[in-house]
C-alpha positions, 0 to 999 in steps of 0.5 A, a space after each residue: 563210088 557205089 558199085 551196084 550189082 543188083 537194082 532194087 525192085 521198085 515195088 519193094 517196101 521202104 527200109 525201116 531198120 539197118 544192121 551194121 557190122 562194126 569192125 572194118 565197116 565203121 571202126 578200124 580200131 581192130 585193123 590188123 587183127 589178121 596179123 595177130 591171129 595168123 601167127 597165133 594159129 601157126 604157133 599153136 599148130 606147129 608148136 616148137 617145130 618150124 612152120 611148114 608152108 602147107 600150114 601157113 597157107 591153110 591158116 591164111 585161107 581159113 582166116 580169109 574165108 572166116 572174116 566176120 565169124 564170131 571169134 570163138 568159132 575161129 578158135 574152135 577151128 584152131 583147136 581142131 587143126 592143132 589136133 588134126 595136124 599132130 605137130 604140137 603135143 600141147 592142145 588147149 581148148 577153144 576158149 583158151 585160144 580165144 583168151 590168148 588171141 584177145 590178150 595179144 590183140 588187145 595190146 594193139 587195140 589198147 594203144 589206140 584207145 589210149 591215144 584217143 583218151 590222151 588226145 593224141 588221136 581223134 575218133 575220125 582217125 579210126 573210122 571208115 570215111 563217111 560211115 558216121 555221117 551215113 549212119 546219122 543220115 539213116 537215123 534222120 530218115 527214120 531208120 532204126 540202126 543196130 550194130 551186130 558184131 562178132 567181137 565180145 559185147 563189152 569190147 564193142 560197147 567200150 570201143 563204140 563209146 571211145 569213138 563217141 558213137 554209142 548213142 548213135 545206135 539204137 542197139 549194140 549187140 556183140 558176141 555173148 561172153 563165154 557163149 558160142 552164139 552168133 550175135 549177127 544171126 540173133 539180131 537178124 532173126 529177132 527182127 524178122 521172127 519176133 517183130 515181123 519185119 520183112 526182109 526187104 525192110 531191112 538193110 544189112 551192111 558189113 565187110 564180112 561175108 557172114 552178115 552179107 550172106 545172112 542178109 541175102 538169105 532173108 531177102 534183106 538189102 545187102 551193102 558190102 563194105 569192101 573197106 581199106 582199113 589202112 587208108 580208111 577209104 577206097 576199095 579193098 579188092 580182096 574184100 570186094 570179091 568175098 562180098 560179091 560171092 556172099 551175095 552183096 547187092 552193092 559194094 562200097 569202099 567207104 561212105 563218102 558218096 552218101 547221096 549216091 548210096 541213099 539214092 540207090 536205097 530209095 532214101 535220097 
């Protein structure tokens, strides 16, 4: 079901380009990343001391509001929090924290990738329901479809390839390795500033507030994907509220009602 928050103007131009976030919007290979990041942050902030509820709450609140942010910026926050709290005498820099987070997360993701390679799992087990078909429907209607992700570029490419999706997208842009640049903003700005694309010719779809807020700021059509990454269908109410606050024009939990979404976009 699509929840329309703002009807699109009848006088707007036809959509030409769509930008999708990857993790949580199309792929669920990284489902559970929060359960990796939160313990890491709490451990690094508290060191060998018993975690206090105030730290636990602060970490959970930060992770919730930073969903979709490039990982290195989250780790910059962690470095600042470790210094500010003063509970752990050992303070690493943000890049160290990012490497340690990626090491722990990839233990989870690697098991899923191996299941795909071995045939124990299918690609459809790790995508939001209807997302692949919806992307292909956009391509059939002449839209360029891009991926812009806060995950490191080589990992996004590898995971899209493992799901058999790499050739579906015109371009895949992940976070540049060892650089603190926002890949999502770079893609949006390049399309608008360098190619002269109008905001209303652009669709931005994602489950994080970063891409939805970016799209809203440039006048793009914004589709918030409030996905339940465990069930891969239905609406996650926490994501829904976050995406509404970020400026989403409409909300979906999955892409099963493809015709309704296409109709709202004027592509039916």
